[in-house]
C-alpha atoms as a printed R data frame, in Angstrom:
    type eleno elety resid chain resno        x       y       z
1   ATOM     1    CA   MET     A     1  -84.876  97.558 -29.732
2   ATOM     2    CA   THR     A     2  -84.656 100.750 -27.676
3   ATOM     3    CA   ARG     A     3  -84.357 100.906 -23.882
4   ATOM     4    CA   LEU     A     4  -85.054 103.939 -21.696
5   ATOM     5    CA   ASN     A     5  -84.619 104.125 -17.926
6   ATOM     6    CA   VAL     A     6  -85.446 106.607 -15.194
7   ATOM     7    CA   GLU     A     7  -85.648 106.659 -11.397
8   ATOM     8    CA   LEU     A     8  -87.795 109.301  -9.698
9   ATOM     9    CA   PRO     A     9  -88.579 110.157  -6.069
10  ATOM    10    CA   LEU     A    10  -92.232 109.849  -5.105
11  ATOM    11    CA   PRO     A    11  -94.181 112.327  -2.956
12  ATOM    12    CA   ALA     A    12  -94.703 111.388   0.677
13  ATOM    13    CA   GLY     A    13  -97.772 109.193   1.001
14  ATOM    14    CA   PHE     A    14  -97.840 108.185  -2.681
15  ATOM    15    CA   ARG     A    15 -100.621 105.607  -3.083
16  ATOM    16    CA   THR     A    16  -99.250 102.755  -5.183
17  ATOM    17    CA   VAL     A    17 -102.444 100.880  -4.352
18  ATOM    18    CA   ASP     A    18 -104.430 103.224  -6.630
19  ATOM    19    CA   VAL     A    19 -102.059 102.757  -9.565
20  ATOM    20    CA   LEU     A    20 -102.083  98.973  -9.247
21  ATOM    21    CA   ALA     A    21 -105.858  98.809  -8.775
22  ATOM    22    CA   PHE     A    22 -106.515 100.892 -11.892
23  ATOM    23    CA   HIS     A    23 -104.317  98.693 -14.097
24  ATOM    24    CA   ARG     A    24 -105.612  95.482 -12.482
25  ATOM    25    CA   ARG     A    25 -109.035  95.865 -14.143
26  ATOM    26    CA   ASP     A    26 -108.531  92.922 -16.492
27  ATOM    27    CA   PRO     A    27 -107.993  89.729 -14.447
28  ATOM    28    CA   GLN     A    28 -106.464  88.054 -17.515
29  ATOM    29    CA   GLN     A    29 -103.678  90.693 -17.612
30  ATOM    30    CA   ILE     A    30 -103.063  90.505 -21.347
31  ATOM    31    CA   ALA     A    31 -101.845  94.118 -21.697
32  ATOM    32    CA   GLU     A    32 -100.943  94.902 -18.079
33  ATOM    33    CA   ARG     A    33  -99.153  92.699 -15.558
34  ATOM    34    CA   ILE     A    34  -99.360  93.474 -11.817
35  ATOM    35    CA   LEU     A    35  -96.615  92.471  -9.389
36  ATOM    36    CA   ASP     A    36  -97.626  92.703  -5.732
37  ATOM    37    CA   GLU     A    37  -96.687  89.297  -4.387
38  ATOM    38    CA   GLY     A    38  -93.057  88.636  -3.550
39  ATOM    39    CA   PRO     A    39  -90.106  91.008  -3.233
40  ATOM    40    CA   GLU     A    40  -91.207  93.495  -5.924
41  ATOM    41    CA   THR     A    41  -94.230  95.721  -6.308
42  ATOM    42    CA   GLY     A    42  -94.913  97.056  -9.743
43  ATOM    43    CA   LEU     A    43  -96.665  97.138 -13.065
44  ATOM    44    CA   ASP     A    44  -95.811  96.183 -16.636
45  ATOM    45    CA   LYS     A    45  -97.860  98.100 -19.207
46  ATOM    46    CA   ALA     A    46  -97.802  97.364 -22.957
47  ATOM    47    CA   PHE     A    47  -99.046  99.840 -25.549
48  ATOM    48    CA   VAL     A    48  -98.241 101.086 -29.033
49  ATOM    49    CA   TRP     A    49  -96.107 104.195 -28.699
50  ATOM    50    CA   ALA     A    50  -95.716 106.201 -31.924
51  ATOM    51    CA   GLY     A    51  -96.215 103.083 -33.991
52  ATOM    52    CA   ARG     A    52  -93.953 100.693 -32.099
53  ATOM    53    CA   PRO     A    53  -94.785  98.067 -29.455
54  ATOM    54    CA   ALA     A    54  -93.575  99.347 -26.085
55  ATOM    55    CA   CYS     A    55  -93.678  98.024 -22.542
56  ATOM    56    CA   MET     A    56  -93.083 100.146 -19.458
57  ATOM    57    CA   ALA     A    57  -91.993  98.308 -16.302
58  ATOM    58    CA   PHE     A    58  -92.705 100.304 -13.118
59  ATOM    59    CA   ARG     A    59  -91.066  99.108  -9.875
60  ATOM    60    CA   PHE     A    60  -91.946 100.826  -6.599
61  ATOM    61    CA   ASP     A    61  -89.737 100.932  -3.519
62  ATOM    62    CA   GLY     A    62  -90.154 102.583  -0.117
63  ATOM    63    CA   ASP     A    63  -91.557 102.156   3.363
64  ATOM    64    CA   VAL     A    64  -95.170 100.990   3.151
65  ATOM    65    CA   ALA     A    65  -97.480 102.826   5.555
66  ATOM    66    CA   GLU     A    66 -101.082 102.111   6.494
67  ATOM    67    CA   GLY     A    67 -103.357 101.793   3.476
68  ATOM    68    CA   GLY     A    68 -100.487 100.971   1.120
69  ATOM    69    CA   ALA     A    69  -99.065 104.499   0.862
70  ATOM    70    CA   LEU     A    70  -95.301 104.881   0.459
71  ATOM    71    CA   GLN     A    71  -92.984 106.948   2.631
72  ATOM    72    CA   ASN     A    72  -89.479 107.730   1.353
73  ATOM    73    CA   GLY     A    73  -90.586 106.091  -1.873
74  ATOM    74    CA   HIS     A    74  -89.197 106.083  -5.376
75  ATOM    75    CA   VAL     A    75  -90.044 104.437  -8.679
76  ATOM    76    CA   ARG     A    76  -87.732 102.807 -11.208
77  ATOM    77    CA   VAL     A    77  -89.089 102.581 -14.746
78  ATOM    78    CA   GLU     A    78  -87.677 100.851 -17.793
79  ATOM    79    CA   CYS     A    79  -89.313 101.117 -21.205
80  ATOM    80    CA   VAL     A    80  -88.470  98.540 -23.878
81  ATOM    81    CA   ILE     A    81  -89.511  99.636 -27.377
82  ATOM    82    CA   ASP     A    82  -89.413  96.835 -29.915
83  ATOM    83    CA   THR     A    83  -87.980  97.102 -33.383
84  ATOM    84    CA   VAL     A    84  -90.740  96.910 -35.985
85  ATOM    85    CA   SER     A    85  -90.648  94.172 -38.598
86  ATOM    86    CA   GLY     A    86  -90.943  94.923 -42.290
87  ATOM    87    CA   THR     A    87  -94.310  93.155 -42.362
88  ATOM    88    CA   GLU     A    88  -95.654  95.388 -39.601
89  ATOM    89    CA   ARG     A    89  -94.265  98.491 -41.256
90  ATOM    90    CA   GLY     A    90  -95.966  97.607 -44.515
91  ATOM    91    CA   ALA     A    91  -99.281  96.887 -42.819
92  ATOM    92    CA   ILE     A    92  -99.416  99.916 -40.557
93  ATOM    93    CA   GLY     A    93  -97.792 102.537 -42.768
94  ATOM    94    CA   GLU     A    94  -94.554 104.181 -43.755
95  ATOM    95    CA   GLY     A    95  -94.694 106.682 -40.910
96  ATOM    96    CA   LEU     A    96  -94.403 103.908 -38.347
97  ATOM    97    CA   GLY     A    97  -91.884 104.349 -35.595
98  ATOM    98    CA   GLN     A    98  -91.058 107.989 -36.227
99  ATOM    99    CA   GLY     A    99  -92.212 109.165 -32.782
100 ATOM   100    CA   ASP     A   100  -90.246 110.850 -30.041
101 ATOM   101    CA   PHE     A   101  -88.564 108.194 -27.910
102 ATOM   102    CA   GLY     A   102  -86.181 110.594 -26.198
103 ATOM   103    CA   GLN     A   103  -85.457 110.656 -22.487
104 ATOM   104    CA   GLU     A   104  -87.431 113.858 -21.941
105 ATOM   105    CA   ALA     A   105  -90.573 112.428 -23.556
106 ATOM   106    CA   PHE     A   106  -90.177 109.216 -21.567
107 ATOM   107    CA   GLU     A   107  -89.856 110.987 -18.215
108 ATOM   108    CA   ARG     A   108  -92.837 113.192 -19.086
109 ATOM   109    CA   LEU     A   109  -94.867 110.062 -19.808
110 ATOM   110    CA   VAL     A   110  -93.867 108.453 -16.488
111 ATOM   111    CA   ARG     A   111  -94.901 111.540 -14.512
112 ATOM   112    CA   HIS     A   112  -98.152 111.732 -16.452
113 ATOM   113    CA   MET     A   113  -99.127 108.107 -15.878
114 ATOM   114    CA   LEU     A   114  -98.463 108.362 -12.128
115 ATOM   115    CA   GLY     A   115 -100.264 111.707 -11.791
116 ATOM   116    CA   LEU     A   116  -97.216 113.329 -10.219
117 ATOM   117    CA   ALA     A   117  -98.058 116.813 -11.537
118 ATOM   118    CA   GLN     A   118 -101.593 116.802 -10.135
119 ATOM   119    CA   PRO     A   119 -101.990 119.592  -7.518
120 ATOM   120    CA   ILE     A   120 -103.611 117.401  -4.905
121 ATOM   121    CA   GLU     A   121 -102.001 119.234  -2.000
122 ATOM   122    CA   ALA     A   122 -103.807 122.439  -2.977
123 ATOM   123    CA   PHE     A   123 -107.082 120.543  -3.339
124 ATOM   124    CA   GLU     A   124 -106.754 118.858   0.042
125 ATOM   125    CA   HIS     A   125 -105.806 122.121   1.753
126 ATOM   126    CA   ALA     A   126 -108.828 123.868   0.229
127 ATOM   127    CA   HIS     A   127 -111.454 121.246   1.088
128 ATOM   128    CA   THR     A   128 -110.226 119.047   3.932
129 ATOM   129    CA   THR     A   129 -112.556 120.839   6.378
130 ATOM   130    CA   HIS     A   130 -115.652 120.532   4.159
131 ATOM   131    CA   PRO     A   131 -118.446 119.091   6.339
132 ATOM   132    CA   GLU     A   132 -119.362 116.292   3.933
133 ATOM   133    CA   LEU     A   133 -116.357 115.750   1.691
134 ATOM   134    CA   GLY     A   134 -113.646 116.566   4.263
135 ATOM   135    CA   PRO     A   135 -113.709 113.231   6.127
136 ATOM   136    CA   LEU     A   136 -113.473 111.387   2.803
137 ATOM   137    CA   ILE     A   137 -110.501 113.514   1.707
138 ATOM   138    CA   ARG     A   138 -108.714 112.839   4.995
139 ATOM   139    CA   ARG     A   139 -109.350 109.116   4.665
140 ATOM   140    CA   ASN     A   140 -108.049 109.144   1.063
141 ATOM   141    CA   ALA     A   141 -105.129 111.525   1.721
142 ATOM   142    CA   GLY     A   142 -102.762 111.546  -1.240
143 ATOM   143    CA   LEU     A   143 -105.297 110.233  -3.761
144 ATOM   144    CA   ARG     A   144 -104.226 110.918  -7.346
145 ATOM   145    CA   ILE     A   145 -105.833 109.854 -10.594
146 ATOM   146    CA   PRO     A   146 -103.687 107.319 -12.479
147 ATOM   147    CA   GLN     A   147 -103.507 107.981 -16.196
148 ATOM   148    CA   VAL     A   148 -103.513 105.664 -19.190
149 ATOM   149    CA   ALA     A   149 -100.490 105.743 -21.454
150 ATOM   150    CA   THR     A   150 -101.976 107.783 -24.321
151 ATOM   151    CA   PRO     A   151 -104.948 110.069 -24.942
152 ATOM   152    CA   PHE     A   152 -106.074 107.676 -27.699
153 ATOM   153    CA   GLU     A   153 -106.310 104.873 -25.154
154 ATOM   154    CA   ALA     A   154 -108.356 107.087 -22.824
155 ATOM   155    CA   ILE     A   155 -110.854 108.118 -25.494
156 ATOM   156    CA   SER     A   156 -111.265 104.650 -26.978
157 ATOM   157    CA   TRP     A   157 -111.623 103.132 -23.490
158 ATOM   158    CA   ALA     A   158 -114.311 105.695 -22.684
159 ATOM   159    CA   ILE     A   159 -116.156 104.718 -25.878
160 ATOM   160    CA   LEU     A   160 -115.985 101.056 -24.905
161 ATOM   161    CA   GLY     A   161 -117.369 101.856 -21.456
162 ATOM   162    CA   GLN     A   162 -120.450 103.739 -22.637
163 ATOM   163    CA   GLN     A   163 -123.649 102.529 -20.942
164 ATOM   164    CA   ILE     A   164 -122.341  99.126 -19.844
165 ATOM   165    CA   SER     A   165 -120.958  97.772 -16.591
166 ATOM   166    CA   LEU     A   166 -117.257  97.921 -15.760
167 ATOM   167    CA   VAL     A   167 -116.984  94.133 -16.010
168 ATOM   168    CA   ALA     A   168 -118.511  94.152 -19.497
169 ATOM   169    CA   ALA     A   169 -116.328  97.087 -20.568
170 ATOM   170    CA   VAL     A   170 -113.147  95.336 -19.400
171 ATOM   171    CA   ALA     A   171 -114.079  92.191 -21.343
172 ATOM   172    CA   LEU     A   172 -114.796  94.280 -24.449
173 ATOM   173    CA   ARG     A   173 -111.468  96.087 -24.043
174 ATOM   174    CA   ARG     A   174 -109.677  92.735 -23.858
175 ATOM   175    CA   ARG     A   175 -111.266  91.528 -27.079
176 ATOM   176    CA   LEU     A   176 -110.366  94.802 -28.807
177 ATOM   177    CA   ILE     A   177 -106.717  94.412 -27.794
178 ATOM   178    CA   GLN     A   178 -106.731  90.814 -29.026
179 ATOM   179    CA   ALA     A   179 -108.331  91.819 -32.323
180 ATOM   180    CA   ALA     A   180 -105.626  94.434 -33.006
181 ATOM   181    CA   ASP     A   181 -102.977  91.872 -31.924
182 ATOM   182    CA   ARG     A   182  -99.885  94.083 -31.614
183 ATOM   183    CA   ARG     A   183  -97.486  91.860 -29.662
184 ATOM   184    CA   HIS     A   184  -94.577  92.991 -27.495
185 ATOM   185    CA   SER     A   185  -91.454  90.931 -26.856
186 ATOM   186    CA   SER     A   186  -92.418  90.772 -23.152
187 ATOM   187    CA   GLY     A   187  -95.321  88.487 -24.062
188 ATOM   188    CA   LEU     A   188  -97.959  91.157 -23.387
189 ATOM   189    CA   ILE     A   189 -100.317  92.396 -26.106
190 ATOM   190    CA   CYS     A   190 -100.204  96.152 -26.637
191 ATOM   191    CA   TYR     A   191 -103.163  98.460 -26.319
192 ATOM   192    CA   PRO     A   192 -103.482  99.636 -29.950
193 ATOM   193    CA   ASP     A   193 -102.905 103.085 -31.367
194 ATOM   194    CA   ALA     A   194 -105.063 104.640 -34.087
195 ATOM   195    CA   ALA     A   195 -103.122 103.094 -36.992
196 ATOM   196    CA   SER     A   196 -103.315  99.639 -35.416
197 ATOM   197    CA   LEU     A   197 -107.047  99.958 -34.813
198 ATOM   198    CA   LEU     A   198 -107.632 100.918 -38.429
199 ATOM   199    CA   GLN     A   199 -106.349  97.459 -39.379
200 ATOM   200    CA   VAL     A   200 -109.434  96.055 -37.615
201 ATOM   201    CA   ASP     A   201 -112.548  96.583 -39.719
202 ATOM   202    CA   ALA     A   202 -116.093  97.157 -38.477
203 ATOM   203    CA   ALA     A   203 -117.034  93.495 -38.900
204 ATOM   204    CA   ALA     A   204 -114.123  92.397 -36.709
205 ATOM   205    CA   LEU     A   205 -115.064  94.970 -34.070
206 ATOM   206    CA   ARG     A   206 -118.641  93.683 -34.115
207 ATOM   207    CA   ALA     A   207 -117.316  90.128 -33.755
208 ATOM   208    CA   ALA     A   208 -115.288  91.326 -30.753
209 ATOM   209    CA   GLY     A   209 -118.509  92.473 -29.104
210 ATOM   210    CA   CYS     A   210 -118.772  96.144 -30.056
211 ATOM   211    CA   SER     A   211 -122.169  97.504 -30.951
212 ATOM   212    CA   GLN     A   212 -122.518  99.096 -34.360
213 ATOM   213    CA   THR     A   213 -122.441 102.541 -32.719
214 ATOM   214    CA   LYS     A   214 -119.271 101.795 -30.755
215 ATOM   215    CA   ALA     A   215 -117.526 100.247 -33.749
216 ATOM   216    CA   ALA     A   216 -118.327 103.322 -35.852
217 ATOM   217    CA   ALA     A   217 -117.164 105.696 -33.097
218 ATOM   218    CA   LEU     A   218 -113.876 103.817 -32.607
219 ATOM   219    CA   LEU     A   219 -113.097 103.787 -36.317
220 ATOM   220    CA   GLY     A   220 -114.162 107.429 -36.680
221 ATOM   221    CA   LEU     A   221 -111.818 108.358 -33.841
222 ATOM   222    CA   ALA     A   222 -108.947 106.349 -35.332
223 ATOM   223    CA   ARG     A   223 -109.428 107.907 -38.789
224 ATOM   224    CA   ALA     A   224 -109.519 111.427 -37.351
225 ATOM   225    CA   VAL     A   225 -106.268 110.799 -35.482
226 ATOM   226    CA   ALA     A   226 -104.571 109.157 -38.469
227 ATOM   227    CA   GLU     A   227 -105.616 112.009 -40.742
228 ATOM   228    CA   GLU     A   228 -104.230 114.498 -38.192
229 ATOM   229    CA   GLY     A   229 -107.606 116.047 -37.491
230 ATOM   230    CA   LEU     A   230 -107.148 115.281 -33.797
231 ATOM   231    CA   PRO     A   231 -103.602 116.237 -32.702
232 ATOM   232    CA   LEU     A   232 -103.830 114.290 -29.429
233 ATOM   233    CA   ASP     A   233 -100.135 114.469 -28.524
234 ATOM   234    CA   ASP     A   234 -100.063 118.240 -29.048
235 ATOM   235    CA   TRP     A   235 -103.248 118.591 -27.004
236 ATOM   236    CA   LEU     A   236 -101.705 116.555 -24.203
237 ATOM   237    CA   ARG     A   237  -98.902 119.092 -23.880
238 ATOM   238    CA   THR     A   238 -101.040 122.244 -24.218
239 ATOM   239    CA   LEU     A   239 -104.440 121.045 -22.893
240 ATOM   240    CA   PRO     A   240 -106.831 123.254 -24.929
241 ATOM   241    CA   VAL     A   241 -109.955 121.821 -23.296
242 ATOM   242    CA   GLU     A   242 -112.503 123.489 -25.578
243 ATOM   243    CA   ASP     A   243 -110.595 122.431 -28.710
244 ATOM   244    CA   ILE     A   244 -110.557 118.869 -27.387
245 ATOM   245    CA   ARG     A   245 -114.290 119.016 -26.694
246 ATOM   246    CA   SER     A   246 -115.221 120.378 -30.103
247 ATOM   247    CA   GLY     A   247 -112.891 118.005 -31.939
248 ATOM   248    CA   LEU     A   248 -114.277 114.932 -30.179
249 ATOM   249    CA   LEU     A   249 -117.916 116.037 -30.378
250 ATOM   250    CA   ALA     A   250 -117.548 116.093 -34.162
251 ATOM   251    CA   ILE     A   251 -117.205 112.297 -34.098
252 ATOM   252    CA   ARG     A   252 -120.535 110.513 -34.101
253 ATOM   253    CA   GLY     A   253 -120.972 108.350 -31.012
254 ATOM   254    CA   ILE     A   254 -118.883 110.544 -28.704
255 ATOM   255    CA   GLY     A   255 -120.795 112.642 -26.191
256 ATOM   256    CA   PRO     A   256 -120.149 114.702 -23.040
257 ATOM   257    CA   TRP     A   257 -119.606 111.774 -20.634
258 ATOM   258    CA   THR     A   258 -117.079 110.140 -22.974
259 ATOM   259    CA   ILE     A   259 -115.224 113.426 -23.384
260 ATOM   260    CA   ASN     A   260 -115.165 114.239 -19.665
261 ATOM   261    CA   TYR     A   261 -113.902 110.773 -18.770
262 ATOM   262    CA   ALA     A   262 -111.237 110.935 -21.506
263 ATOM   263    CA   LEU     A   263 -110.131 114.369 -20.307
264 ATOM   264    CA   LEU     A   264 -109.701 112.900 -16.851
265 ATOM   265    CA   ARG     A   265 -107.884 109.646 -17.695
266 ATOM   266    CA   GLY     A   266 -105.975 110.701 -20.792
267 ATOM   267    CA   PHE     A   267 -105.171 114.371 -20.295
268 ATOM   268    CA   GLY     A   268 -105.084 114.641 -16.510
269 ATOM   269    CA   TRP     A   269 -107.679 117.440 -16.472
270 ATOM   270    CA   LEU     A   270 -109.083 117.487 -12.958
271 ATOM   271    CA   ASP     A   271 -112.128 119.708 -13.550
272 ATOM   272    CA   ALA     A   272 -114.228 117.470 -15.784
273 ATOM   273    CA   SER     A   273 -117.726 117.250 -14.282
274 ATOM   274    CA   LEU     A   274 -118.645 113.568 -14.129
275 ATOM   275    CA   HIS     A   275 -122.190 114.193 -12.932
276 ATOM   276    CA   GLY     A   276 -123.455 111.736 -15.544
277 ATOM   277    CA   ASP     A   277 -121.406 108.896 -14.067
278 ATOM   278    CA   VAL     A   278 -123.581 106.346 -12.250
279 ATOM   279    CA   ALA     A   279 -120.840 105.450  -9.748
280 ATOM   280    CA   VAL     A   280 -120.284 109.128  -8.908
281 ATOM   281    CA   ARG     A   281 -123.987 109.632  -8.208
282 ATOM   282    CA   ARG     A   282 -124.075 106.469  -6.114
283 ATOM   283    CA   GLY     A   283 -121.055 107.638  -4.101
284 ATOM   284    CA   LEU     A   284 -122.661 111.030  -3.529
285 ATOM   285    CA   ARG     A   285 -125.897 109.406  -2.356
286 ATOM   286    CA   LEU     A   286 -123.973 107.318   0.171
287 ATOM   287    CA   LEU     A   287 -121.864 110.279   1.269
288 ATOM   288    CA   LEU     A   288 -124.979 112.377   1.890
289 ATOM   289    CA   GLY     A   289 -126.732 109.503   3.650
290 ATOM   290    CA   ARG     A   290 -129.645 109.492   1.208
291 ATOM   291    CA   ALA     A   291 -132.002 106.572   0.654
292 ATOM   292    CA   GLU     A   292 -133.234 107.907  -2.698
293 ATOM   293    CA   PRO     A   293 -131.045 108.277  -5.825
294 ATOM   294    CA   VAL     A   294 -129.273 111.564  -6.528
295 ATOM   295    CA   GLY     A   295 -129.978 112.822 -10.049
296 ATOM   296    CA   GLU     A   296 -127.601 114.266 -12.629
297 ATOM   297    CA   ALA     A   297 -128.763 117.866 -12.133
298 ATOM   298    CA   GLU     A   298 -128.265 117.780  -8.368
299 ATOM   299    CA   THR     A   299 -124.883 116.032  -8.728
300 ATOM   300    CA   ARG     A   300 -123.738 118.640 -11.224
301 ATOM   301    CA   GLN     A   301 -124.790 121.459  -8.915
302 ATOM   302    CA   TRP     A   302 -123.095 119.825  -5.906
303 ATOM   303    CA   LEU     A   303 -119.837 119.365  -7.829
304 ATOM   304    CA   GLU     A   304 -119.803 122.998  -9.009
305 ATOM   305    CA   ALA     A   305 -118.581 124.146  -5.596
306 ATOM   306    CA   PHE     A   306 -115.351 122.184  -6.074
307 ATOM   307    CA   ALA     A   307 -114.168 123.651  -9.386
308 ATOM   308    CA   PRO     A   308 -111.421 123.407 -10.624
309 ATOM   309    CA   TRP     A   309 -111.151 119.933  -9.039
310 ATOM   310    CA   ARG     A   310 -114.548 118.394  -9.845
311 ATOM   311    CA   ALA     A   311 -113.050 115.265 -11.430
312 ATOM   312    CA   LEU     A   312 -110.793 114.769  -8.435
313 ATOM   313    CA   VAL     A   313 -113.878 114.953  -6.209
314 ATOM   314    CA   ALA     A   314 -115.487 112.329  -8.460
315 ATOM   315    CA   ALA     A   315 -112.477 110.067  -7.897
316 ATOM   316    CA   HIS     A   316 -112.998 110.395  -4.149
317 ATOM   317    CA   LEU     A   317 -116.711 109.601  -4.570
318 ATOM   318    CA   TRP     A   318 -115.784 106.417  -6.467
319 ATOM   319    CA   THR     A   319 -114.213 105.143  -3.247
320 ATOM   320    CA   VAL     A   320 -117.378 105.469  -1.140
321 ATOM   321    CA   LYS     A   321 -118.774 102.069  -0.202
322 ATOM   322    CA   ALA     A   322 -122.079 101.107   1.385
323 ATOM   323    CA   GLU     A   323 -121.674 100.208   5.047
324 ATOM   324    CA   GLY     A   324 -122.788  96.904   6.508
């Protein structure tokens, strides 16, 4: 077992509420555990990190302001990485557990998951006076986009979410995690990596609720990663957006929406245009005070004015609710 620890200061107004809400999607909390009742506020997140079951425990401290934002805040994070059994090593492969578990990689992962490197101050300064978006930005001051633990999780989650409701996608995600069944000593079940997913065949994915198209796309993604055709960890550090697009488009069942959402949640790229997202179009309709739906073409054109922060604008539009 390996343990890593870090404590980091948080920017003024850091919105822990967004981080907790994003990881609270599954009410059964089999891979994530939310703590927001009692003396501690935090999150436990289990995932397979370079072949080994890992669990990151985030604990937030600070003065809570209106809306759940922190002032004078900091975060303490401990990551427990389990030792892999011989049975697991034989099943998953000889390369298991050879990843980078150093302190630098761990701190980079913490900053990534919390969105601490996202230039939201520049975005807010540029657009806070916009006649339509400005009031929303001021209301959501400090909004960042929480990230999943790995690019593989982001892409596979985007595949699961294609053309179904969020509730259905969350249930499908849960069954996928249970099918892969990589357990952590904390009691949580890890979100699988590519090697773990390849231990689940197409029939098992279909039994878990995946359509034939989604099962094929998930396994195609996992094979491409395992065969080193998709160097996701390298891409995360260098962010070659067009290489990511072309590499993912080569996998049948992955299209522009899936790629743009994965770029947002897995790579922290804030300029993905989510004009095809139903919730984004609904938020824009409400923001503009329209009775009729706003189409993809108009949404895309409207978002163009906010490059290079179109995905961040989409995140703000997700927060728009119907009044009354």
